[in-house]
C-alpha positions as CSV (number, residue, x, y, z in Angstrom):
1,X,-17.2,8.0,16.9
2,X,-15.5,6.1,19.7
3,X,-17.4,2.9,19.6
4,X,-15.1,0.0,20.0
5,X,-15.0,-2.2,16.9
6,X,-13.0,-5.4,16.8
7,X,-12.0,-7.0,13.6
8,X,-14.7,-9.7,13.4
9,X,-17.6,-7.4,14.4
10,X,-16.6,-4.7,12.0
11,X,-16.4,-7.1,9.1
12,X,-19.8,-8.6,10.0
13,X,-21.4,-5.1,10.3
14,X,-20.0,-3.8,7.1
15,X,-20.2,-6.8,4.8
16,X,-23.7,-6.0,3.6
17,X,-23.1,-2.3,3.2
18,X,-20.9,-2.3,0.0
19,X,-17.8,-0.2,-0.2
20,X,-17.7,3.4,-1.4
21,X,-14.4,4.4,-3.0
22,X,-14.8,8.1,-2.8
23,X,-13.3,9.3,0.5
24,X,-13.5,13.0,1.0
25,X,-10.7,14.7,2.9
26,X,-11.3,15.4,6.5
27,X,-10.6,18.8,8.1
28,X,-6.9,19.5,7.7
29,X,-6.5,23.0,8.9
30,X,-4.1,21.8,11.7
31,X,-1.8,20.1,9.2
32,X,-1.6,22.3,6.1
33,X,-0.7,25.7,4.9
34,X,2.4,27.9,5.6
35,X,1.2,29.3,9.0
36,X,2.4,26.4,11.1
37,X,4.6,27.4,14.0
38,X,5.8,23.9,14.7
39,X,6.6,20.8,12.6
40,X,3.7,18.4,12.1
41,X,4.6,15.4,14.3
42,X,4.7,12.2,12.3
43,X,4.2,8.9,14.3
44,X,5.3,5.5,13.0
45,X,3.8,2.2,13.9
46,X,6.0,-0.8,13.1
47,X,9.8,-1.0,13.2
48,X,10.1,-4.4,11.6
49,X,11.0,-3.2,8.1
50,X,13.8,-1.2,6.6
51,X,11.2,1.2,5.3
52,X,10.8,2.6,8.8
53,X,14.4,3.8,9.1
54,X,14.6,4.9,5.4
55,X,11.4,6.9,5.5
56,X,12.5,8.6,8.8
57,X,15.8,9.7,7.3
58,X,14.1,11.1,4.3
59,X,11.4,13.0,6.3
60,X,13.8,14.3,8.9
61,X,16.3,15.6,6.4
62,X,16.5,19.4,7.1
63,X,17.9,20.0,3.7
64,X,15.0,18.5,1.8
65,X,12.5,21.3,1.0
66,X,9.7,18.7,0.1
67,X,9.8,17.5,3.7
68,X,9.8,20.9,5.4
69,X,7.3,21.2,8.2
70,X,7.1,17.5,9.0
71,X,9.2,15.4,11.3
72,X,9.1,11.8,12.6
73,X,9.1,12.3,16.3
74,X,7.8,9.0,17.8
75,X,7.5,5.3,16.9
76,X,5.9,2.2,18.3
77,X,8.1,-0.8,17.4
78,X,5.6,-3.7,16.8
79,X,5.3,-4.8,14.2
80,X,5.3,-8.5,13.7
81,X,5.8,-10.8,16.6
82,X,5.6,-14.0,14.5
83,X,7.5,-13.5,11.3
84,X,11.1,-14.1,12.1
85,X,12.5,-12.1,9.2
86,X,10.6,-9.1,10.5
87,X,10.7,-9.3,14.3
88,X,14.4,-10.1,14.4
89,X,15.1,-6.7,13.0
90,X,13.2,-4.7,15.5
91,X,15.9,-4.3,18.2
92,X,18.4,-2.9,15.6
93,X,15.8,-0.5,14.1
94,X,14.9,0.7,17.6
95,X,18.5,1.8,18.1
96,X,18.7,3.4,14.7
97,X,15.5,5.4,15.4
98,X,16.8,6.5,18.8
99,X,20.0,7.8,17.1
100,X,17.8,9.9,14.9
101,X,16.1,11.4,17.9
102,X,12.9,9.5,17.6
103,X,11.1,8.6,20.9
104,X,10.1,5.0,21.3
105,X,6.5,4.7,22.5
106,X,5.3,1.7,24.6
107,X,1.9,1.4,22.9
108,X,0.0,2.6,19.9
109,X,-2.3,4.5,22.2
110,X,0.6,6.5,23.8
111,X,2.0,7.1,20.3
112,X,-1.3,8.5,19.0
113,X,-1.6,10.9,22.0
114,X,1.6,12.8,20.9
115,X,1.5,12.8,17.0
116,X,-0.6,14.4,14.3
117,X,-0.3,12.0,11.4
118,X,0.7,8.3,11.1
119,X,2.9,6.1,9.0
120,X,1.7,2.5,9.5
121,X,4.8,0.6,8.4
122,X,4.2,-2.8,10.1
123,X,5.6,-5.4,7.8
124,X,2.9,-8.0,8.7
125,X,-0.3,-7.1,6.8
126,X,-2.3,-9.3,9.1
127,X,-2.0,-6.7,11.8
128,X,-3.0,-3.7,9.7
129,X,-6.8,-3.8,10.3
130,X,-6.5,-3.9,14.1
131,X,-3.8,-1.2,14.1
132,X,-5.5,1.1,11.6
133,X,-8.8,1.0,13.5
134,X,-6.9,2.5,16.5
135,X,-5.6,5.2,14.3
136,X,-9.0,6.0,12.8
137,X,-10.6,6.2,16.2
138,X,-7.9,8.7,17.2
139,X,-8.8,10.8,14.2
140,X,-5.3,10.7,12.6
141,X,-4.7,10.6,8.8
142,X,-2.6,7.5,7.9
143,X,-0.4,6.1,5.2
144,X,-0.4,2.3,5.3
145,X,2.7,0.7,3.8
146,X,2.4,-2.3,1.5
147,X,0.6,-4.6,1.8
148,X,-2.4,-2.7,2.9
149,X,-3.6,-5.9,4.6
150,X,-2.9,-9.6,4.8
151,X,-6.2,-10.6,3.1
152,X,-8.6,-9.0,0.6
153,X,-11.3,-9.2,3.3
154,X,-9.2,-7.1,5.6
155,X,-8.3,-4.6,2.9
156,X,-12.0,-3.9,2.2
157,X,-12.7,-3.6,5.9
158,X,-9.9,-1.0,6.3
159,X,-11.4,1.2,3.6
160,X,-14.9,0.8,5.0
161,X,-13.6,1.8,8.4
162,X,-11.8,4.8,7.0
163,X,-15.1,6.0,5.4
164,X,-17.0,5.3,8.6
165,X,-14.6,7.4,10.7
166,X,-14.1,9.9,7.9
167,X,-10.3,9.6,8.0
168,X,-8.0,10.1,5.0
169,X,-6.0,7.0,4.2
170,X,-4.0,5.6,1.3
171,X,-1.6,2.7,0.6
172,X,0.9,2.0,-2.1
173,X,4.1,0.3,-3.0
174,X,7.0,2.7,-3.7
175,X,7.2,1.1,-7.2
176,X,4.1,3.1,-8.1
177,X,6.2,6.2,-8.3
178,X,8.9,4.9,-10.6
179,X,10.0,7.1,-13.5
180,X,7.6,7.3,-16.5
181,X,4.8,5.4,-14.8
182,X,2.2,8.2,-14.7
183,X,3.4,9.7,-17.9
184,X,2.7,6.4,-19.6
185,X,-0.6,6.0,-17.8
186,X,-1.7,9.5,-19.0
187,X,-0.8,8.8,-22.6
188,X,2.1,11.3,-22.7
189,X,4.8,9.1,-24.1
190,X,3.4,6.4,-26.4
191,X,-0.2,7.3,-26.6
192,X,-3.0,5.2,-25.2
193,X,-1.7,2.1,-23.3
194,X,-2.7,-1.1,-25.0
195,X,-0.9,-3.5,-22.6
196,X,2.0,-3.8,-20.1
197,X,4.3,-6.4,-18.7
198,X,6.0,-5.9,-15.3
199,X,8.3,-8.0,-13.1
200,X,9.6,-7.9,-9.5
201,X,10.9,-10.3,-6.8
202,X,8.0,-12.4,-5.4
203,X,9.3,-14.0,-2.2
204,X,6.5,-15.9,-0.4
205,X,5.6,-15.6,3.3
206,X,3.3,-18.4,4.4
207,X,1.2,-16.1,6.6
208,X,0.1,-14.1,3.5
209,X,-1.4,-14.9,0.1
210,X,1.6,-15.5,-2.2
211,X,1.8,-12.2,-4.0
212,X,0.7,-10.0,-1.1
213,X,4.1,-10.2,0.6
214,X,6.4,-9.0,-2.1
215,X,4.9,-9.6,-5.5
216,X,2.7,-6.6,-4.7
217,X,5.5,-4.4,-5.9
218,X,5.4,-5.5,-9.5
219,X,1.6,-5.9,-9.5
220,X,1.2,-2.3,-8.3
221,X,3.6,-1.1,-11.1
222,X,1.4,-2.9,-13.6
223,X,-1.8,-1.2,-12.3
224,X,-0.1,2.2,-12.2
225,X,0.4,2.0,-15.9
226,X,-2.8,0.1,-16.9
227,X,-5.2,1.7,-14.4
228,X,-8.2,-0.1,-12.9
229,X,-10.6,-2.2,-14.9
230,X,-9.1,-5.7,-14.7
231,X,-11.9,-8.4,-15.0
232,X,-10.2,-11.8,-15.0
233,X,-6.9,-13.4,-14.0
234,X,-5.0,-16.5,-15.0
235,X,-1.9,-17.7,-13.1
236,X,0.9,-20.1,-14.1
237,X,2.8,-21.1,-10.9
238,X,6.2,-22.7,-10.4
239,X,8.3,-22.7,-7.2
240,X,10.8,-20.4,-9.0
241,X,8.4,-18.2,-11.0
242,X,4.9,-16.9,-11.3
243,X,3.2,-15.5,-14.4
244,X,-0.1,-13.8,-13.9
245,X,-2.1,-12.5,-16.9
246,X,-5.0,-10.1,-16.4
247,X,-7.6,-9.2,-19.0
248,X,-8.9,-5.6,-18.6
249,X,-12.4,-4.6,-19.5
250,X,-11.5,-3.2,-22.9
251,X,-9.6,-6.3,-24.0
252,X,-6.1,-5.1,-23.0
253,X,-3.8,-7.6,-21.4
254,X,-1.4,-6.9,-18.5
255,X,1.1,-9.5,-17.1
256,X,3.2,-9.8,-14.0
257,X,6.3,-12.0,-13.6
258,X,7.2,-12.9,-10.1
259,X,10.8,-13.9,-9.7
260,X,12.1,-16.3,-7.0
261,X,15.3,-17.7,-8.6
262,X,18.2,-16.1,-10.4
263,X,18.7,-12.4,-10.8
264,X,15.7,-10.4,-9.8
265,X,14.9,-6.7,-10.2
266,X,12.0,-4.3,-10.8
267,X,10.7,-3.0,-14.1
268,X,8.7,-3.8,-17.2
269,X,7.5,-2.5,-20.6
270,X,4.4,-0.7,-21.6
271,X,2.9,-1.1,-25.1
272,X,1.1,1.9,-26.6
273,X,-0.5,3.2,-29.8
274,X,2.8,4.8,-31.0
275,X,5.6,2.8,-29.3
276,X,7.0,0.6,-26.6
277,X,8.4,2.2,-23.5
278,X,10.4,0.9,-20.5
279,X,8.6,1.3,-17.1
280,X,11.1,2.8,-14.6
281,X,13.7,2.8,-13.6
282,X,12.9,2.5,-9.9
283,X,14.2,5.5,-8.1
284,X,14.1,4.5,-4.5
285,X,11.8,5.6,-1.6
286,X,12.0,9.3,-1.9
287,X,9.3,9.8,-4.6
288,X,6.9,7.8,-2.5
289,X,7.7,9.7,0.6
290,X,7.2,13.0,-1.2
291,X,3.7,11.8,-2.2
292,X,3.0,10.8,1.5
293,X,3.9,14.3,2.7
294,X,1.6,15.8,0.0
295,X,-1.2,13.6,1.2
296,X,-0.6,14.7,4.8
297,X,-0.8,18.3,3.7
298,X,-4.0,18.0,1.7
299,X,-5.9,15.0,3.0
300,X,-6.4,13.9,-0.6
301,X,-5.2,10.3,-1.3
302,X,-3.1,10.1,-4.5
303,X,-4.3,6.6,-5.2
304,X,-8.0,5.8,-5.3
305,X,-9.4,3.3,-2.9
306,X,-11.0,1.5,-5.9
307,X,-7.6,0.9,-7.5
308,X,-6.0,-0.3,-4.3
309,X,-8.8,-2.8,-3.7
310,X,-8.6,-4.0,-7.3
311,X,-4.9,-4.6,-6.9
312,X,-5.5,-6.9,-4.0
313,X,-8.5,-8.5,-5.8
314,X,-6.1,-9.2,-8.7
315,X,-3.6,-10.9,-6.3
316,X,-6.4,-12.9,-4.6
317,X,-7.8,-14.0,-7.9
318,X,-4.2,-15.2,-8.8
319,X,-4.2,-17.2,-5.5
320,X,-7.6,-18.7,-6.5
321,X,-6.3,-19.5,-10.0
322,X,-3.4,-21.3,-8.5
323,X,-5.7,-23.4,-6.3
324,X,-7.7,-24.3,-9.4
325,X,-4.7,-25.4,-11.4
326,X,-4.4,-22.3,-13.5
327,X,-8.1,-21.8,-14.5
328,X,-9.3,-18.2,-15.1
329,X,-10.8,-16.4,-12.1
330,X,-12.9,-13.3,-12.3
331,X,-12.2,-10.5,-9.9
332,X,-15.9,-10.0,-9.3
333,X,-16.0,-13.5,-7.8
334,X,-13.2,-13.0,-5.3
335,X,-14.6,-9.6,-4.3
336,X,-18.0,-11.1,-3.6
337,X,-16.5,-13.9,-1.6
338,X,-14.6,-11.3,0.5
339,X,-17.9,-9.6,1.4
340,X,-18.0,-6.6,-0.7
341,X,-17.8,-5.1,-4.2
342,X,-16.3,-2.0,-5.7
343,X,-18.9,0.8,-6.2
Protein backbone atom coordinates (compact mmCIF):
# COMPACT_ATOMS: atom_id res chain seq x y z
CA UNK A 1 0.00 0.00 0.00
CA UNK A 2 1.40 3.38 -0.97
CA UNK A 3 -1.49 5.65 0.00
CA UNK A 4 -0.18 8.77 1.67
CA UNK A 5 -1.26 8.97 5.32
CA UNK A 6 -0.35 11.99 7.38
CA UNK A 7 -0.38 11.88 11.18
CA UNK A 8 -3.82 13.38 11.79
CA UNK A 9 -5.65 11.47 9.08
CA UNK A 10 -4.12 8.17 10.12
CA UNK A 11 -5.14 8.64 13.76
CA UNK A 12 -8.70 9.62 12.73
CA UNK A 13 -9.04 6.58 10.46
CA UNK A 14 -7.71 4.09 12.96
CA UNK A 15 -9.17 5.40 16.24
CA UNK A 16 -12.35 3.37 15.96
CA UNK A 17 -10.68 0.21 14.75
CA UNK A 18 -9.02 -0.96 17.98
CA UNK A 19 -5.43 -2.16 18.07
CA UNK A 20 -4.33 -5.71 17.43
CA UNK A 21 -1.18 -6.66 19.24
CA UNK A 22 -0.26 -9.76 17.27
CA UNK A 23 1.88 -8.66 14.35
CA UNK A 24 3.01 -11.55 12.20
CA UNK A 25 6.47 -11.40 10.62
CA UNK A 26 6.60 -10.17 7.04
CA UNK A 27 8.53 -12.04 4.37
CA UNK A 28 12.17 -12.08 5.42
CA UNK A 29 13.88 -14.25 2.84
CA UNK A 30 16.02 -11.33 1.72
CA UNK A 31 17.32 -10.69 5.23
CA UNK A 32 17.79 -14.06 6.92
CA UNK A 33 19.66 -17.32 6.59
CA UNK A 34 23.28 -18.09 5.85
CA UNK A 35 23.10 -17.76 2.07
CA UNK A 36 23.58 -13.98 1.89
CA UNK A 37 26.35 -12.92 -0.42
CA UNK A 38 26.45 -9.37 0.95
CA UNK A 39 25.85 -7.74 4.31
CA UNK A 40 22.33 -6.64 5.08
CA UNK A 41 22.45 -2.86 4.86
CA UNK A 42 21.26 -1.13 8.02
CA UNK A 43 20.05 2.46 7.72
CA UNK A 44 19.82 4.87 10.65
CA UNK A 45 17.40 7.77 11.07
CA UNK A 46 18.45 10.32 13.67
CA UNK A 47 21.97 11.28 14.74
CA UNK A 48 20.90 13.38 17.73
CA UNK A 49 21.66 10.77 20.39
CA UNK A 50 24.78 8.94 21.52
CA UNK A 51 22.91 5.69 20.79
CA UNK A 52 23.42 6.22 17.07
CA UNK A 53 27.21 6.15 17.28
CA UNK A 54 27.29 3.42 19.94
CA UNK A 55 24.93 1.13 18.00
CA UNK A 56 26.94 1.66 14.81
CA UNK A 57 30.24 0.73 16.46
CA UNK A 58 28.71 -2.44 17.86
CA UNK A 59 27.03 -3.54 14.61
CA UNK A 60 30.03 -2.71 12.45
CA UNK A 61 32.52 -4.56 14.66
CA UNK A 62 33.97 -7.26 12.36
CA UNK A 63 35.09 -9.32 15.39
CA UNK A 64 31.58 -9.69 16.83
CA UNK A 65 30.00 -12.90 15.55
CA UNK A 66 26.52 -11.82 16.69
CA UNK A 67 26.63 -8.91 14.23
CA UNK A 68 27.93 -10.91 11.28
CA UNK A 69 26.10 -10.20 8.04
CA UNK A 70 24.83 -6.76 9.09
CA UNK A 71 26.39 -3.33 8.66
CA UNK A 72 25.27 0.25 9.20
CA UNK A 73 25.94 1.79 5.80
CA UNK A 74 23.92 5.04 5.71
CA UNK A 75 22.32 7.53 8.09
CA UNK A 76 19.98 10.51 7.91
CA UNK A 77 20.94 12.98 10.67
CA UNK A 78 17.60 14.52 11.72
CA UNK A 79 16.62 14.08 14.39
CA UNK A 80 15.36 16.86 16.55
CA UNK A 81 15.48 20.41 15.25
CA UNK A 82 13.93 21.91 18.40
CA UNK A 83 15.45 20.20 21.47
CA UNK A 84 18.81 21.90 22.01
CA UNK A 85 20.39 19.06 23.96
CA UNK A 86 19.69 16.82 20.95
CA UNK A 87 20.22 18.92 17.82
CA UNK A 88 23.44 20.48 19.15
CA UNK A 89 25.07 17.04 19.00
CA UNK A 90 24.20 16.29 15.38
CA UNK A 91 27.27 17.92 13.72
CA UNK A 92 29.67 15.96 15.93
CA UNK A 93 27.85 12.68 15.40
CA UNK A 94 27.81 13.23 11.63
CA UNK A 95 31.60 13.42 11.71
CA UNK A 96 31.83 10.31 13.93
CA UNK A 97 29.66 8.37 11.48
CA UNK A 98 31.69 9.50 8.49
CA UNK A 99 34.83 8.24 10.22
CA UNK A 100 33.11 4.87 10.53
CA UNK A 101 32.51 4.81 6.78
CA UNK A 102 28.77 5.56 7.03
CA UNK A 103 27.26 7.59 4.18
CA UNK A 104 25.18 10.60 5.23
CA UNK A 105 21.87 10.76 3.33
CA UNK A 106 20.11 14.03 2.57
CA UNK A 107 16.59 12.71 3.24
CA UNK A 108 14.75 9.76 4.73
CA UNK A 109 13.56 8.85 1.23
CA UNK A 110 17.07 8.66 -0.18
CA UNK A 111 18.16 6.60 2.82
CA UNK A 112 15.32 4.12 2.38
CA UNK A 113 16.26 3.63 -1.27
CA UNK A 114 19.66 2.14 -0.34
CA UNK A 115 19.12 0.14 2.88
CA UNK A 116 17.34 -3.08 3.84
CA UNK A 117 16.39 -2.50 7.49
CA UNK A 118 16.15 0.59 9.70
CA UNK A 119 17.18 1.79 13.14
CA UNK A 120 15.01 4.80 14.02
CA UNK A 121 17.15 6.47 16.70
CA UNK A 122 15.76 10.00 16.58
CA UNK A 123 15.83 11.25 20.17
CA UNK A 124 12.61 13.27 19.82
CA UNK A 125 9.70 10.87 20.14
CA UNK A 126 7.34 13.45 18.66
CA UNK A 127 8.88 12.78 15.24
CA UNK A 128 8.57 9.00 15.36
CA UNK A 129 5.09 8.58 13.88
CA UNK A 130 5.86 10.72 10.85
CA UNK A 131 9.24 9.05 10.33
CA UNK A 132 8.03 5.49 10.92
CA UNK A 133 5.20 5.91 8.41
CA UNK A 134 7.82 6.62 5.73
CA UNK A 135 9.68 3.47 6.73
CA UNK A 136 6.50 1.34 6.71
CA UNK A 137 5.52 2.58 3.26
CA UNK A 138 8.98 1.59 2.01
CA UNK A 139 8.46 -1.93 3.36
CA UNK A 140 11.47 -1.89 5.71
CA UNK A 141 11.53 -3.64 9.12
CA UNK A 142 12.36 -1.12 11.85
CA UNK A 143 13.56 -0.90 15.42
CA UNK A 144 12.35 2.32 17.11
CA UNK A 145 14.57 3.50 19.94
CA UNK A 146 13.01 4.78 23.15
CA UNK A 147 10.64 6.45 23.51
CA UNK A 148 8.55 4.75 20.83
CA UNK A 149 6.61 8.04 20.56
CA UNK A 150 6.10 11.40 22.24
CA UNK A 151 2.52 10.58 23.25
CA UNK A 152 0.41 7.52 23.97
CA UNK A 153 -1.80 8.47 21.02
CA UNK A 154 1.17 8.38 18.65
CA UNK A 155 2.47 5.12 20.11
CA UNK A 156 -0.87 3.42 19.39
CA UNK A 157 -0.93 4.92 15.90
CA UNK A 158 2.56 3.56 15.13
CA UNK A 159 1.53 0.00 15.97
CA UNK A 160 -1.71 0.31 14.01
CA UNK A 161 0.26 1.52 11.01
CA UNK A 162 2.75 -1.34 11.34
CA UNK A 163 -0.15 -3.79 11.28
CA UNK A 164 -1.77 -2.02 8.33
CA UNK A 165 1.43 -2.13 6.27
CA UNK A 166 2.39 -5.59 7.64
CA UNK A 167 5.85 -4.41 8.71
CA UNK A 168 7.73 -5.94 11.68
CA UNK A 169 8.53 -3.33 14.35
CA UNK A 170 9.57 -3.23 17.95
CA UNK A 171 10.81 -0.72 20.49
CA UNK A 172 12.51 -0.97 23.84
CA UNK A 173 14.90 0.63 26.26
CA UNK A 174 18.28 -1.05 26.54
CA UNK A 175 17.48 -1.55 30.25
CA UNK A 176 15.09 -4.35 29.27
CA UNK A 177 18.08 -6.58 28.56
CA UNK A 178 19.83 -6.09 31.92
CA UNK A 179 21.23 -9.18 33.59
CA UNK A 180 18.69 -11.36 35.42
CA UNK A 181 15.62 -9.53 34.07
CA UNK A 182 14.15 -12.33 31.99
CA UNK A 183 15.31 -15.09 34.33
CA UNK A 184 13.35 -13.31 37.07
CA UNK A 185 10.34 -12.83 34.84
CA UNK A 186 10.33 -16.52 33.95
CA UNK A 187 10.47 -17.64 37.57
CA UNK A 188 13.95 -19.15 37.25
CA UNK A 189 15.64 -17.42 40.21
CA UNK A 190 13.17 -16.71 43.03
CA UNK A 191 10.01 -18.35 41.81
CA UNK A 192 6.92 -16.45 40.77
CA UNK A 193 7.41 -12.67 40.99
CA UNK A 194 5.18 -11.06 43.64
CA UNK A 195 6.40 -7.47 43.11
CA UNK A 196 9.32 -5.29 42.04
CA UNK A 197 10.87 -1.87 42.66
CA UNK A 198 13.05 -0.17 40.02
CA UNK A 199 14.84 3.15 39.70
CA UNK A 200 16.55 5.24 37.05
CA UNK A 201 17.33 8.85 36.21
CA UNK A 202 14.17 10.71 35.14
CA UNK A 203 15.22 13.97 33.55
CA UNK A 204 12.26 15.93 32.21
CA UNK A 205 12.01 17.36 28.67
CA UNK A 206 9.04 19.79 28.35
CA UNK A 207 8.12 18.51 24.87
CA UNK A 208 7.34 15.01 26.26
CA UNK A 209 5.21 13.67 29.11
CA UNK A 210 7.51 13.62 32.15
CA UNK A 211 8.55 9.97 32.21
CA UNK A 212 8.63 9.41 28.44
CA UNK A 213 11.95 11.21 27.98
CA UNK A 214 14.18 9.33 30.42
CA UNK A 215 12.13 7.67 33.14
CA UNK A 216 11.08 5.17 30.47
CA UNK A 217 14.31 3.27 31.22
CA UNK A 218 13.33 2.36 34.76
CA UNK A 219 9.68 1.83 33.84
CA UNK A 220 10.66 -0.63 31.12
CA UNK A 221 12.89 -2.46 33.58
CA UNK A 222 9.88 -2.75 35.91
CA UNK A 223 7.66 -4.19 33.17
CA UNK A 224 10.37 -6.58 32.00
CA UNK A 225 10.27 -8.29 35.37
CA UNK A 226 6.57 -7.87 36.19
CA UNK A 227 5.12 -8.43 32.70
CA UNK A 228 1.97 -6.79 31.38
CA UNK A 229 -1.26 -6.56 33.36
CA UNK A 230 -1.01 -3.26 35.25
CA UNK A 231 -4.46 -1.82 35.98
CA UNK A 232 -3.97 1.36 38.03
CA UNK A 233 -1.25 3.91 38.80
CA UNK A 234 -0.61 6.41 41.60
CA UNK A 235 2.16 9.02 41.39
CA UNK A 236 3.88 11.08 44.06
CA UNK A 237 5.69 13.97 42.39
CA UNK A 238 8.42 16.30 43.65
CA UNK A 239 10.81 18.35 41.50
CA UNK A 240 13.66 16.09 42.66
CA UNK A 241 11.91 12.70 42.70
CA UNK A 242 8.96 10.74 41.36
CA UNK A 243 7.47 7.63 42.92
CA UNK A 244 4.99 5.77 40.73
CA UNK A 245 3.18 2.71 42.10
CA UNK A 246 1.25 0.38 39.84
CA UNK A 247 -1.24 -2.29 40.84
CA UNK A 248 -1.25 -5.35 38.59
CA UNK A 249 -4.36 -7.42 37.85
CA UNK A 250 -3.47 -10.12 40.39
CA UNK A 251 -2.84 -7.68 43.25
CA UNK A 252 0.92 -7.45 42.75
CA UNK A 253 2.53 -4.03 43.30
CA UNK A 254 5.35 -2.60 41.19
CA UNK A 255 7.02 0.75 41.85
CA UNK A 256 9.33 3.06 39.92
CA UNK A 257 11.53 5.75 41.47
CA UNK A 258 12.60 8.54 39.10
CA UNK A 259 15.72 10.36 40.28
CA UNK A 260 16.51 14.00 39.46
CA UNK A 261 18.79 15.00 42.36
CA UNK A 262 21.83 13.39 43.91
CA UNK A 263 23.46 10.23 42.73
CA UNK A 264 21.46 8.42 40.07
CA UNK A 265 21.76 4.99 38.53
CA UNK A 266 19.81 2.06 37.14
CA UNK A 267 18.57 -0.97 39.02
CA UNK A 268 16.05 -2.38 41.42
CA UNK A 269 14.89 -5.44 43.31
CA UNK A 270 12.42 -8.16 42.49
CA UNK A 271 10.41 -9.95 45.17
CA UNK A 272 9.49 -13.58 44.62
CA UNK A 273 8.04 -16.63 46.30
CA UNK A 274 11.43 -17.88 47.44
CA UNK A 275 13.60 -14.78 47.76
CA UNK A 276 14.57 -11.22 46.85
CA UNK A 277 16.87 -10.66 43.87
CA UNK A 278 18.66 -7.63 42.45
CA UNK A 279 17.58 -6.59 38.95
CA UNK A 280 20.68 -5.97 36.88
CA UNK A 281 23.33 -4.88 36.67
CA UNK A 282 22.89 -2.87 33.49
CA UNK A 283 25.35 -4.21 30.93
CA UNK A 284 25.40 -1.46 28.33
CA UNK A 285 24.00 -1.37 24.80
CA UNK A 286 25.33 -4.62 23.38
CA UNK A 287 22.61 -6.97 24.73
CA UNK A 288 19.97 -4.71 23.19
CA UNK A 289 21.76 -4.53 19.85
CA UNK A 290 22.08 -8.33 19.77
CA UNK A 291 18.28 -8.54 20.14
CA UNK A 292 17.80 -5.97 17.38
CA UNK A 293 19.92 -8.02 14.97
CA UNK A 294 17.99 -11.19 15.90
CA UNK A 295 14.79 -9.28 15.13
CA UNK A 296 16.10 -8.22 11.73
CA UNK A 297 17.01 -11.84 10.98
CA UNK A 298 13.64 -13.33 11.97
CA UNK A 299 11.07 -10.55 11.70
CA UNK A 300 9.77 -11.60 15.13
CA UNK A 301 9.62 -8.77 17.71
CA UNK A 302 11.14 -9.84 21.06
CA UNK A 303 8.79 -7.48 22.90
CA UNK A 304 5.04 -7.70 22.34
CA UNK A 305 3.20 -4.66 21.04
CA UNK A 306 0.77 -5.08 23.93
CA UNK A 307 3.51 -4.73 26.54
CA UNK A 308 5.07 -1.67 24.89
CA UNK A 309 1.69 0.08 24.67
CA UNK A 310 1.03 -0.76 28.31
CA UNK A 311 4.38 0.74 29.36
CA UNK A 312 3.39 4.01 27.72
CA UNK A 313 -0.12 3.83 29.18
CA UNK A 314 1.51 3.39 32.62
CA UNK A 315 3.56 6.55 32.09
CA UNK A 316 0.57 8.49 30.71
CA UNK A 317 -1.50 7.39 33.71
CA UNK A 318 1.31 8.66 35.94
CA UNK A 319 1.11 12.01 34.11
CA UNK A 320 -2.65 12.12 34.70
CA UNK A 321 -2.20 11.19 38.37
CA UNK A 322 0.19 14.13 38.74
CA UNK A 323 -2.41 16.46 37.15
CA UNK A 324 -4.99 15.12 39.65
CA UNK A 325 -2.78 15.68 42.68
CA UNK A 326 -1.77 12.06 43.15
CA UNK A 327 -5.14 10.38 42.69
CA UNK A 328 -5.21 6.81 41.29
CA UNK A 329 -5.68 6.59 37.52
CA UNK A 330 -6.70 3.48 35.60
CA UNK A 331 -4.76 2.53 32.49
CA UNK A 332 -8.02 1.65 30.76
CA UNK A 333 -9.08 5.29 31.05
CA UNK A 334 -5.95 6.76 29.46
CA UNK A 335 -6.04 4.17 26.68
CA UNK A 336 -9.63 5.03 25.88
CA UNK A 337 -8.78 8.73 25.89
CA UNK A 338 -5.91 8.06 23.46
CA UNK A 339 -8.34 6.49 21.01
CA UNK A 340 -7.72 2.81 21.41
CA UNK A 341 -7.51 -0.15 23.71
CA UNK A 342 -5.38 -3.25 23.97
CA UNK A 343 -6.97 -6.35 22.42
